[in-house]
N, C-alpha and C positions, 0 to 999 in steps of 0.2 A: 526336593529343590524347591524353595518358596516360590510362589507365582507373584510375589511383589518385589521391588527394590527400592532401598532408600536414595533419594536425590534431593539436590538442592533447588528450590524454586522460589519465585517471587510472588509473594501472594498479595491481591487486593482484597482488603476486608470490606471497604465502604468508600463512597465517595470523598469522604472527609479525610480518612485516614491514610498516611503515607504508605507505600508499597514497603513490604518487609520480605527479607530473605529468610528463608526457614526451610528445617528438615521434613520432608513429606515422604510418604511412598507412593509409588507407581506401579500399576499392574503390569505384567509382563504381556507381550503382544498375543492376541488371539485370533485366529481365522485370518482375516486379509490385512491384519495390521503390521506395521513396521516399528520397531524400536530404534530411534535415531539419537546418538550421542551429539548433543546440540554443540557446535563449534562456536557459532555467534547468531545474534539475533538483531534485526532492525527493530527500531520503535516507530510507530505510525499514530498518526492521528486518530485511527480507529481504536487503536488501543487505549487512547487517552479520552475519547469520548464515552467509549464504553465503561469505563471506570468512572471518571468524574461526572458522567451524566446518569450513573446508575442504570445503564442499558444491559448490564448481564447479572447473572446470580453471584452473590457472594457467599463465603470466601472464594476467589475464582484466579486461576492461574491463565493469565493473559498472554500474548506473544504469538504474531502470525506472519513473521518474516525471517523464518529460521533457516539456517543452513548447518548441516552436519554429516555424520557418518552413520551408515546402518550397522546397527549393534547385533540384531537378531531379526528374526520374522516370524510371523504367525505360519501355521501349519497349511494355510490355503493361499500362500503368497506364491506367485510365479513370476519368473524374469528379473526378479530383485534379489540381491544377496548381501550378506554381511560384508562391510569393506567399501561399499560404493558411496560416493559422495552425492548428496541430494540437497536440493532446495524444496523447502516446503512451503505452499501457497493455500489459496482457498480451496475448499471441497465441493464436490457437486455428486449426484447420484448416478449420473452416466446413462439414465435411460428416459427421462420425461423428455417432451416434444423440444425443448430448449437445447437440453444436452445432445440430442440426437441430432441437432441442426447446428452443432459446433458453437453454441452458445451457452456454454455452461456457467457462465457468471450469474445468467437468469434461471438458474435452475429451479425448480417448483420447490425443492427442500433447501433452498441457500439459507434461509433463516434459520431452521431448525439445526443444519449441519455446521453451520459457523458461529452461531451465537447462543445455543441453547445451553451449552456447559457440560453436555454428555456425549457418549458415545451415539451412533445412529439408533441403537435400540434402548436407549435412555438409561444404561448403566454409567456409574462414574468411574473414572480412571484414577483418581488420585485420592488419598485419604491420611489422616494424621496417624502416627503410629500408636497402637494400642488405644485406639479411639473409634467411635462409629459417627463422630462428627463429620459432616460433608464437606468436601473440598471439590468445586467444579472446575472443570478442565475442558479438554477438546474444543478450545477456543480455535475456530477454523480447523478443528480436528487436528490439532497439534499442540497448542499451549507451549510454546517455545522459549518463555521467559523460564527456562528451566535448564538443568543440565542433561536431561534426556527428556524426549517426547515421543508420543505415540500418534502415527499417522498412518496415511494408507496409500497404496500405490496410485490412487485418484488424484491425490494432491502432491505428489511429488515429481521433480524434474531432476534427472540423473544429470551431475555435472561432470565435466573432464578433470581428470587427477591433477591437471597442471594449473587449474584456478585457484586463484588466491580465496579461499571459502569466505572469510568475513568480508570482503568486498563485494559479494554476490548477494548477500542476505537482502539488501534493499530491492532487489529485483522482483521479489515474491509479491509485493502489493504496490508500494508508493509508486515506483519508477514504471513498473508494468502499467499501472493505471494512468498515469501522465501520458506516458509514451504511446501506450495502445488507443488511448482517446485520439489522439493525432493521426496514427497510423491507422488504426482498425475502424474506430467509430465514424471520425470525420474524413477520412481519407485524404488527408491535406494534399492539394495537387500543386505543381509549380506555379511560380508566378502569383500566388493567391495572398489574401491578408488575413491574418488571424489575431486575435487578441486574447491574452491569457491573464485573468484576473486572480492574483494570489501567487506568490513565488516562492512557496515551499517546495519540498521535494517534487511533489506531483506536478505544479506548475512549471518548474524549472525542467523537469523531464518532457513536459509537452513542447516547452521552448526548442530544446535540443533535437526533439523529433520533427518539429515544423521545419527546423533548419535542414534536417537531413532530407526531408520531403521536397525541398526546393520551394518554400513558401517566400515570397519577396518581400513582404511585410510583416514582422513579428513584433507585436506590442506586448510589453509585459507591464504590469499595473500591481503595485504593492506599496504599503507604508513603510517599509523597511528599507533603508538607503542601501545597506549592505546587500540586500538581496537582490535590489535593482542593479547595482554593480556586477554581480555575478549573473545575472541575465542578459546584461549587455555581452559579457565575455563569452556566454553560450551561444549567443546567436540573434538576441533581441536587437531589433533595428530602431526601436523606440522603447524607452524605460520611462514610465511616469509615476509619481507620488500623488495620489488624489489630496494630500493635505495641501498641494500647492495650487489647487482650484477652488473657487468659491462654490461652485455647484457641480453635482454630477453630470448636467448637461454640458457645461464647458469643458469637463474632462473628455465626454464623448465626442464633442466637437472637435477636439483636438486629435483625437484617434483617427475620425473620419477624414481630417485634412491629411493626415499622414499616409492614410490608405486608400485615398480617393472616394468612392461614392459609400464607403463603409466596409466593414470586413466581411469575407465570405464564411468565416468560421470564430466563433469564440469559446471560451471556456470559462467556466467560475469553478474554482476549487476552495472558495472559502465559505460555502454555506450560509451565507450571509444574505437575507432575501433581497435587500436594496442593491447589492452588488450582483446578483444573479439578473435583476432586472436591468441594470446598467449593461451587462455582458449581452443581454438579449436586445437591447435598443441600439447597440454599437454596429450591429449587422446589418448588412444592406440588404436587397432584395435576394431571396432564396437563400439568406444566410443561415446557418445552423448554429445553434447554441447548444453546447454541451453542459450539464449539470453534473459535477463529479461529487460535491459534498452537499448531501440532503439536509444537514441541520438535525436537530432533534426531531423527534416524532410529533406531530401536530403543526410543525412550521408551514406557513403558507407564504405564496409569493403572489403578487398581482401583475398581470400582463394586460396591457391595453389592448382589446380585442382588433382594433384597426391595424395595431403593429403586426398582426399575423397575415394580413391580406396579401403583402407583397411575396407570398410564398415562404414566409420564414418559419422555423421550427424549433422547439425547445425539446431535449429529450435527455433522459437520466442517464448515466453510464456506470456500470459496475465493473471494476477491474479492467478497464480499457477494453471491453469485448473480446478479452483474450483467451486463447486456448493456450494455458500456461506452458506445457510441455512442448508445443510448437514455437511459441512466441519468445520465451526467454532465450532459447540458443540463438535466434535472431539478433537480440538486442546484444548478447554477449560477442556475436559475430561483429556487430557495428562498433562496440567498445574495443575490441581488439584491433580493429582497423583505424582506430583513433577518432571515428565519427561520432561517438557518443560517449562523452566523458563523465559518465554518471558517477564515477568515484570522487569527483572534485566536491560532490555535496556531502560526502560522509565525514563524520567526526568520530573516531574510535575511542571507545572507553574499554579499560583494560581487564575488568573482572564482573562477575555476576553481582559482586558486593556494590559495584558503581551503578548498577542498572537502575535503582530507584532515583539517584540523582541525574542520570541521563534521562529519565522519564521527566523529571521536572524541568531540565533545561529545554527539551523538547515543547514542553506545554507552554514555557514562558518565552518562546521564540529565540532561544539563544543560539541554538543550532539548527540547521536544515534537516540533517539526517543522521541523528545518533545510531552506531552500531555498537553493540555490546559484545566483547569477546567473552564468551562462556568458559571455552577450554583455553586456557592462558598460554599454552605452548604455541598458539597460533599467533598470538600478538605481534611478535617480531617479524615474522613474515608478511603479515599484512602491512604495517608500517613501512616496509622496504619497497612494497609493491607500487 
């Protein structure tokens, strides 16, 4: 029996070249690995940044919001079996100080596990048939822009059989990050004020979570009027387009008028230094600003030192401070109850051949959250949900 199988995968060859759908070989699961038949995958700005900013090794199979069905397991896997539906998210080592303190997104090995393009031991998972040319995979220890993916028990969450798998995919990163920042990092309290800068999937997930948490004032800021309209529908009490203001100061003054003496919390999802500065400045005394999008390496932001004196703080956030296997079921429960309608953000694409177009649509801001159906038999059920 061969230790490899031929699969379809979407390959990133360079920042300049478009993604291509190709036939490649994937090794069979070993040790604690799981082989998952990918049903659907979300596209995230992290995929776009990794490819377009050259932050990964090429050629690379990206994808880190995969959902699917376990096909087979390695000889050391316990508690998971073929046939189970799973969501794949980020991976962590499980034993460093941060992992031991239930902060796995700050794992000492976060960078190497999720971005190196190899298994934890440095071996590759993908190759071209009859060729020694390398293909890097193991992106977030899954590389789910493909018909099959290798992952680990440490980065999967088992899903109930009745859930529409394609709709669950964005929970793995974008939605988890936005909602987790509001629920876990900021711990938004009732009757407080929060401003969210950037109304993509992450920002709108934070808006929905702030509404669930009982925030009194929820301000959404974006240049896209359609996204501002969506923010209003999902719970924003004020939606502002910066293009309507002559300066950042005037925009911040409008937010502060709406919220009183300033926001208790703010979130920047844009990765733009000037916007992060706005998010910080709009907070009042003891306000907390969460930076979700860090920009490319080397990007710096300037904060006025006097601005810190009222007890204000600025902190970075990865994956919404989430323990995925515990947090995702909570979000699904809120969704089932009609309190967290994240499915409204999703645009479905019907096949793996459409993934390169979905990637570009996301990059150009045409859709909020593209989800690509890899196993086409699930398309009708997803659209009916």
